[in-house]
Each structure stands twice: as structure tokens, then as C-alpha cells.
N, C-alpha and C positions, 0 to 999 in steps of 0.2 A: 403574625397577621397575614392573611392571604392578600396577594397583590390584585389590584383591579384588572379584570380581563381586558386585553387589548387585541383588536382584530389584526390579522396578518394575511397577506396575499402572497401566492406563489404564481408568477407569470412565466410561461415558457415562450421560447422564441417563435413557436408555431402559432401563437395566439391563445393557447389553452391556459386557463387560469383556475387555480384552486384556492379555496378560502379556508382559513383556520384561525387559531388563537395563539398569541405569543406566550411562550414560556422561555426563561433564560433572558439573554440580553435583547434589547430592542434596537431597531435601526434599519439598515438596508444593506444587502449584500448581493453580489452576482457570482455565479459559478455554474459548473456543469451538474445538472441534476441526475443522480444515479440512485440505485437501490441496493441494499444489503440484506441478504436472507438469513443472517445469523439470528438465533433466538436469544442469545445472551452476549455479553462482552461489549456492551455499548461504550464503556469507558475506553477500552483498548481501541475500538474503532475511532472514537473521537480524537484520540491522541496519536494515531498512526499518521506519520508525515506523508504517506502515499496519497492521502485524501486532500492535500493542498489543492485549492481551486475547485473543490467539489462540494455540492450540497447533498447530504446523504439522507435518503429515505429508508427507514427500517420497515421491512415487511411484517415482522412480528408485531402484533397490535398493541402489546402492553409493555411500556418501556419506563425504567426508572425505579422499579420496585425494590432494588437492593442498594440504592444510593451510589456513592463513589468513595474511593479511598486512595491514599498515596501509593500503595503497592501496585496498583493495576495501571499505572501510567506507562505507556509505550514510548513516550518522549517527554520533554519538559512541559509541554502544553498541548492543548487541542490544535488541530490544523484544518478541520473542516470549515467551510464557509457558512454552513447552516446545517440544522438537524431537524428532520421532519418525522413525526410519529403520529400514530392513530390516537393513542391515549397515553398521556403522561401520568404516572402514579406519584401523587404527592405524599402519600403515607408509605414511605419506604422503610425497610427493616432488614438489617443484616449485621452480624456481629463484627464484621470487618469494616462496615461503613462508617464514614466520618462526616459526610456532607451529602445533601440531596443533589440529585442531578441538576435541578434548576439552579441551585446556588453555585454549583460547579460551573455551569454555563455562564452565569452572570459574572462570576469572579474572573473568567477568562474572556469575556466579551463575545461569546458565541451565541448567535440567534437560534432559538428553538421554536418550532411551530407544531402545535398539537391540534387534534380535532379534524384532521385532514383524512380524506378517503385515500389511504395509502395503497389500497388494492387498485384503485383507478389509476393512480400515478404509476405504479409498477406495470400495469397492463399497457398503459400508454407508452412507456419507455420501451417495453419489450416489442411493441408493434412498430413504433416510429424511431426508436433509437434514443440513446442518451442525448440530451440537448441542453443548450444554454438556458439559464433561468435567472430571474431576479426575485428575491424575497424581500418583503418590506413591512414594517409597522408604521411607516411614516407617510409614504406615498401610496394611497389606496386607489389610485386611478389605474385600472387594468391596462388601458392602451399605453399609458406612460411607462409602466413596468415592462410590458412586452417590448417596447422600443429599447429600453435600457438593456434587456437581455440580449437583443439582437446586436447591440453595439459592442458588447463584451467580446474581446478577441478570441476567446476559447482556448483550448489546450493544444491543438494540433500545431506542431512546429515550434512551440514555445519552451523555453528553459524554465521549468517550475522548480527544479532542484536548487537553484540559487536561493530560493526563499526558505529552504529547510536544512541545508547542509551546515555543518559546523564551520566556524570561521578560522579556527586554529586546530592543529593536531592535539590530541589528548590521550592519556592512558586510561583505558577502561579497567584493565587488570594487569598486574605487574608480575605475577607468579605463574609459571606453567612450563611444560616441556617444549611447547612450540610458540613461536612469536608470529602472530597474525597481524597484518596490516589490513584494516577494514576501511574501504572507501565508504564515506557517509553521503549517500545520495538521498538520505531520509531514513536512516537505519532505525529499526525497532529495537527497543532495549532487550526484549527477550532473546533475540538472536545473539546479542553479546553475552547475555547471562548464560545461555547454553554452551557457547564456545568456551567461556571462562570455566564453567563447571567441568568441561571435558579436558581441561588442562592447557588452556591457551592463554598466554599473555597477549593482550590486544592493544594495539595502537590504532585509534580512529583518526582518519585524515579527511580533510575537506575534499569535495568533489573535484576541485581544480588541481589537485596534487599531481605532479608529473610522475611518469614512470621512473625517471632518474632519481627523484626524491624518495620514492618507495624503495627502490633497490639499494639506496644508501643506508636504509634502515635494516637491511639484511634480514628480511622476514623469511620464515619457513613456508608461509603461504599468504595469498592475497584473497580477501573476501570482497565481493561486489554486492552492495546492499540493495534493498528495495528502495523505492522512492516514487515521487509523483510525476504525472504527465507523460509527454511524448519522448521516447528515447531518441528520436531523430532530432530533437531540439537541443541536444547536448553533445555535439560532435567532438568537442574537446575531450570528453571522457572516453569516447570510442577510440580516438587517436592514441591516448595513453594506454588504454587496455590492450590495444593491438601490439604495442611495444613490449608489454609484459607477458604475452603469450609465449609459453615455453621456457620463460625465465624462472618462474616459480609456479607451484600448484595454485590453481584459481578455482574458487567456488562462487557462483552467483545465484542470487535469489530475486525473482520478480523483475524489477527494472534492471537489476544487475544481470539477469539472464538475457534480457532483451539487448542490453548494451554489448554483452559478449557475443550474441548472435550477429549484431551489426559488425563487430570487430572481426568476426570470422567470415565476413563477406555476404551475410544474409541481409534481408530487408524486413521491416516491420510494417504493420498496418493497424488501423483502429477497428476494434470490435464494435458491433452494432450497439450493444448495451453492456458489454464487459462481464467479468466474472467477479462477483463480490459476495462472500458469505462463507460459511463453514461446512458446506455440504456438496462440494464439487468432486465427482468421481474421476480419478486419474489412474490409467493403466500403465504399469511398467512393461514395456514391450519386450524386455529381456526375460522376465520371469512369468509374465501373465498375471501378476498380483495386482489387485485393484485397491487403492487407498482412497479414503474419503479425506479431502484436503480443504484447508482454509485458503481463500484466494481474495485478491484485491487488485485488479488491473483492468485497464481499458484498451491496452495495446498488446500486440502479440507478434512473435517472430513468425514470418511466413516460411513454413517448412519446405515449400517448393523452391526456395531461393538458396538453400544451404547445399554445399558441396558434400554429398553423402559418401564420396570416396575418402573424405577426411573426417567428416562429422557424423556420429551415430545419433539418430533420433531415439531417445530412450523412453520418453513418456508422452502419452497422448490423453487429451480430455475426452471422456466418453460421451459427454453431452453434445459437443459440436466438432469433435475430431481435430481440434487445434493443438499445436505443439505445446507440450508442458515440460519437456526436459531434453537436454542434449549432452553429449560427451565427445571429446575428441578421441579419435582412434589411436593416436600415437602420443599426444602431448598430455600432461597432467592437468586437465581442466574439465569441469562439468558444471551444469547449472540447471535450475528448475524454475518454472514460471510461478509455482504456488508457494505457500508459506509453511515450511516444515516446522517452524518455531511456534505455529498457531498463535495463541494470544489475540483474539479468541479462536477456538476451533479445536478439531481433533488432533491427536498427537501421532497419527499413523506414520508420518514421514520423518520423524525426528532422527531416524537412523542415518539420514543423509549427512548430518554433522559428523557422525562417526566415520562415514566414508571420506569426508574431507580430512579428518585426522589420519586415517589410513594412508591417504594419498600423500600427505606431508611426510609421514614416517617413511614411506617407500622412497620418496624423492630425496629425503635427507640421508638415507642409507645407501643411495645409489653411488 
């Protein structure tokens, strides 16, 4: 039986208000309103911990047509504060599907809003920047919701990792040629799946784990995961990463890349509206090769602040010329801003995991 339609509002801190209809859980949430340009992969997006604190708008107009399933989870639950689409498909169909998107959202307590002009939202964010927003099915007073959005503290300078990191170390895989300690700043499962497939035994540790604790595990390499929010908001992680530099091979992705950049003496800044989607062109400055990449980040390492006598800038975003990758010229470490594990997105950059394996093999044999 279809649920009765319930009105929902999206109010932005600048006073802009959008109207739609509720699907999924009902209630009220605040977060940073952002957009994602992926055409598929909504379940992976919903369960990516990097979206903690954000309300995600999908630019592709038709969402929900293949349902959801247990295999496409990128963490144990969704982390978005809300999900906004143009048209939700109730008549879903897929041989892997086990549950509708709406039932999935209800089960996990995530608000969904449909019937919204998502092109207008996207254009507004591109012009004005990502901004604080409040979504509600309970309070339908626009002025009240705008004020609630303005009162939310936002993401800048805040530690959002504390809400998504694991509380205790655990083993993801126990067999492999190499032992990798993976810092969980909000790690996606497909990163761990790929490293396990390539022959890594993986110990996942909380974000607050010290360098001394990591080294006592005697890993062959250290992995710095993706995660939500402002890297400047977690100085404790930067401090411990700095101690690990040169001790073991290090590979960082997304937030892990930003934290490594800070540990190397660089600075980070907030992008106007971020990079989120599976169609971001990235150029490898060493080979000239261009990869189409999956991305999800709102902060970036300022390439002008890195010491290029020590750090090589390896990748650049062709849309806005921001830094997408770095490598130390002498020490065994490298990182990328984008997501080579995809899920969702293209697999052009999966070779980077093999580069990490090669780096550990060389370090181990040295």
C-alpha cells in the first residue's frame, strides 16, 4: 500500500527554499547541501561515510529504479543527513535487488525528498557555493527552517571523523603477503576488498590510533582512508601521520591524501562546491595520461603550500586545476584526492593499489 504523500521543505542559509515530497524517513535534519553527478550508484553514495554531515542532491533525474541490496554497502549503514532527487522510482527491478530504496531509507532512518527541481539546486550551489541547509517534514515554516540552517555550525574546523570511525581495531582479512594497517577515517569497504584481493592482510584501526601503536603491529604499509569533513579539524591524525612518514610505505586516498598533505607541511582549503561524482578528469603529470575518476570531497590541499623540493605533484584536476595527487621524492609515500576504488564510478585508477603493493615490496626488500 502506498504511503500518503507528505510535503517536505529544503531551506538554505541564504533564505532560498525548495519544496518537495517526502519519501523514506520523516522528520528534520540539518547538513551541508551538496550535489553528486553520478548516474548510478546511489546505494554506495548513501553508505559512503565521507558524506557524514551532508545532504546529497542527485543531478541524475531518475533514482531508485534498481532498488538496493546487501552487496552494494560501502559501510554498515547510510551516513548522509538527507537525500534529494527529482523523481523517485517506486517500481524498481533488478535481479540483485532485495529492497526498495524507500524501504532502505526508512529502515535506516534517512530522510528522502523527491519532486524537487534538482537542476535549480545544483545551479544555485555552483553559483553560490555549498551551504548549510535544513530539511523537514515537520516544520513547514520557511523562515523557521532558514534560521535552523543558519544556526548549524557547519563543517569547517569540525571533527566529523569521530562519528564514523571504528571504536576498536579489527581484522578485515587475515591472509596475504603484506600486512597493511588501515586508518579508518570513514573507510569504504571496496578499498579494503581490493587490497585484500591483491594479497594484503588488513588490520583496520580507529582514527585516534597513535603512530607507536601502529608500529608495534609491524605492518608492511600504512593506509590512510577517505572520510568526512575538514582535515584541519582532526589535528591528532596529522600529528601521528607525521611520525609515520619514512617509517613505512604510506598510501592515502581523499581525506587521507589531505591529512598527508598537512603532515608534509601543506595547507588545505574549502572548495566552493566540491567534486562529487564519477566523471572528474584527472591528468597524471608524469605520463600525460588522463583518467576519468570518482570523487567525493569538499576540501583540497593547496598545491602552492607544498615544498616541491621534497614533494612531487603527480596529478591535477582538469576542470579547475586543483591538486589530485602527490608523491614524496625520497620517502615511500604517495596519495590521491580521488577514489581509485570507485564504487560507484570508473575503474581507470585501480592501478594505484598495485603501486602501493610495489612500494611495500620494494621497502620490504630494501
